[in-house]
N, C-alpha and C positions, 0 to 999 in steps of 0.2 A: 736273799739268800739263793745260791744255786747248789743243787745236791743231787746225787744219784739216788737217794732214798726218798720214796714217797709215802712213807707210812704215817698213820694218824699221830704218832708220838712226835715226830719230826715237825708237824704242822702246828702242834700244841706248843711245842718249845719255841717255835718261830714267833708265834703270837705272844707268848710271855716275854720274849726278848723285845717286843715292840717293832719287829721288822715289818716293812710295807708290804712285803710278798714273798712268795717262794716259787722258784722254778725248778722242775725236776728235768734232769738230763736223760735222753737226749732233749734239748729245748726245742720245741716246735714253734712255728710261726704263730699258731693260734694261741698257745700258751703264753707267748711273749705279748701279743696284742691284749689278751685277757687281762694279764697282770698289770701291764702299763696303763691300760685304759682305766682301771680302777683308781690309779693314782692320778693321772692327768686327764680327766674328763671335765672339760670346762664348760661344755655347753650340751647337756644331754638332750635337751628339748629339740635342738637343731638336728642332732644326730637321729633322734627318733623319727622327725618328719622325713629325713632323708631315707631311712629304712623303710618306712611305710610306702615310699614311692619306688621301692625296689633296689635301693642303693646300699649303703653301708650300714651294717646292723650296729645299733647303739651300743657303745662301750666295747665293742669287739674288733673292729677293724676289718670286718669281713664283708666281701662282696656277696650279697644274697640275690640269686636269680629271682626276678619277679615271680616266675611260675612256681618256685619253691615256696615263697610265702604265701601264695594263694592255695596250693594244693595241700600244704601240710599244717596249716594253722588249725589249731583246736584238736588235732589228733593227739591221743594219749599213748606215751612210750614209756616202757621201763628200761632203765639202764642198769646192766649187772656188771659189777667189777669190784674186786676187792682192794683196788687202789683208789684212794680218795680223790687224788688229783686227776686220775683218769675219769672218774665219774663227774668231777666238776668240769672238765674241758668238755666232755660229751654233752653235758647238760647245758653248757653255754651255747654251744652249736645249735642244739635243739630249741632252745628258748629263743634264739635269733629268729627263727621262723615261726615263733609263736606257738609251738607244741606245748602240750602239758606233760610235765616229766616227773616220774617217780624213780627211785634207785633202790638197789639192793646190793649188799656186800658180798653175797655168795649165793651158790645155787639153791640151797635150801631156802633162803629168804626169797629168792626169785620165785620158786615153786609156790610158796605160800601166798605171795602178793598176786601172782597170776590167778590163783584160785579164788581170791577175794575181790579182785578189782577187774574190770574190762580194760584191756589194753589193745591198741591197733597194732602195735609192733613191739618187739623186744630186741634190745641190743646186748648181746651176750658174750662177756669175755670168755674165751676158751679155758686159759689156765688160771685157776683161782685155788687159793687155799681152802680146805674143806672139800665141798662138793664142786667139781669142775663144771665148766659150762656144757661139755658134751654129756655128761650124766644128767644134768638138769634139763637140757633139751629133750633127751630121751624120755624122761619122766613126764615132761609136759605133753610131748607128742603121744604118749600112751593113753591120754585121756581124749576121747572122741570129740569133745566140745572145743578142743584146741587144735584140731587136725589142720586148720587153715590159718592159724595165728603166724604171721610172719615173724621169723627169729633170724636176726642178723649176727653172725659170728664176728668177734672182735679178737685179733691175735697180732702178735709181733712175728710170727713165723710166716714168711713168704715162701712156702714150699708146697709142692704137688700134694704130698701125703697129708699135710694139714687140712688143705681144702677138701680133700676126699673124706677126711674123718668128720668134718663138720656136716658134709651132705649126708653122710651115712647116719649121722645122729638126728637128721630131720631139719637141719638149719637151711634156710632158703638162699642165703647169700653169705659172703665173706669180705670183710674189711680188714685192713692191716692198720696196726698202730705205729706211729701217731696217726691219728684219724686226719684224713684230707677231707675238708669240709665239701669240696665239689663232688667227691665220690660218695660221700654220705647222703647228700640231698638227692643225688641222681638215684642211688639205690633205693632210698625211701619212696621217691616218686614212682619208680618202676614197680615196686612191690605193693604199695598201698593203692587201693581202688580211688577213682577220682570222687571228690566230694564225700569223703569217708564212706563210700559204698552205698550213698543214698542217690536217688534220682527224683527230679520233680517233673519229669517230661509228661507224665500221666495227668498231671493237674492242669495241663494247658499252659499257653504262652501269654495269656492275657494279665498284664502286671497288676491291675487293680484286683482281679479275682484271686490271683496268687497271693497278694498281700493279705486279703481277707481270710483265705484258707490258712495260711501260715499263722496268722495272728490268732485265729480260733483255735487251732491245734495247740499253740503254745499256752494260751489261757486255760483250755480244758486240761491240760496235762501239768499245769504248774504245781499243784499240790498232790499229784499222783503218788510220788514216792512215799511221802508221809501218810497219806490216806490209806494206801494199800498195806503199808506195815501195820497201821492200827487195826484195820479190818482182819488181817491174817491173825494177829495177836489176840483179837477178841473172838476169834472163831467165825467171823462173818465171811465165809469162804464163798458163798454164792454171789454176795455183793462184789467181792474182790474179783471174782471170775468175770462178772458183766463188765467191770471197769477195764479190765485188761483186754476183753473181747472188743471193746469200743476203741481202744488204742490200737489194737491190732488191725482193725479194719481201715483206719487212717493210714498206718503204716505200710500197709500193702501197696498203696498208691504211690508211696515214696520209694518203694523197692528196697526197704529195710529188711532183707531176708533173715538175718540172724535174729533180729529183734521179733519178728513174726513167728519164727520157729520156736523161740523160747516162750513166747506168749502162749502158743498152742499147748506147750508142755504144762504151763502154769494152769491154764483152764482146765485141763483134763484132770490134774491132781486136785485142784479146788473143787470142781463139780463132783468128784468122787469122795470128797470129804477127807482127803488125805493131806492133813495139816502139816506134817513133817516135810512131805515132799513139795508142797506149796511153799513152805517157808525157805527150803533150799533153793528153789528155782527163783523165788522173788528177787534175791540179791543180784542174780544174773540178769534178770529182766530189767532192773533198775539201772544196772551198769550199762546196758545197752541203750536204755531210753535216753540217758543224760547226754550221750554224743549226738543222737539225733536232734535233740533239743538245741543243743549248741549249734549244730550245723543250720537248723532252721531259723534260729535267732540271727546268725551272721547274715543269711541270705535275706531275711526281712529287713535288716539294717541297709543291705546293699539296694534293695528295692526302694526303700524309703528315701536313701540319698540320691537316687537317680531321679526322684520326683522334685527335689529342691532346685 
């Protein structure tokens, strides 16, 4: 089916009719590849091998720059759009470089999710039903903890006034729809710090020593989220503060600035016996710890592979 209407009811009706796919006009190259590849994907394993080598993304027909796959993998992104097909297309492009993707259908849902989960970047549609992207961006920016969160505006309007409005709302960059994958990857790589904002330069360049340090940190923090939650709920705030202090000490050497800052706030609240503040900060701390663990795990795998 090819249609100019991209609402949820159209997609549901198409599925009930047994149609193989839906294309929304204007039909983009990305949407065409995505739809056809879902139908005619004969050898996904071969495509996946080519993608990992920096070639075509599996099932998408996209040329992925090798540096994009390396720099963007495992970063968490929130896609905000009230059009289901737009969310799907953007999600496919992001998954093609192995990013972790969540989605929201309007500004209010975006604000709620940003408050509950750590994101490295937000793709925000400007014109949405309910709360629009500009209003959502302003509310997100009003919270000090999100002052540096990259927000990329998505809009079909290619006019100077639109760009100016997104910048005034606190957005960092502007992409037009339909999304061009080359522009998307270039913008993400420009806005996101290398290696997820983490650096291992202070740990030295001895591969064996680095392997040992990373392995030890991953082992020591494997149960940290569950243990910390249990300690806070049990009122064992001093024990929780000591555990976070240990993690913070190691994170300093990895230049995980946001995690260290959050850890300091948690420690202060816990040592003062402020259970409510400690509980509120703990979710943020865990949300920042998990990407660090993902990054270190990937780096450790690379070191292990280099030895083979």
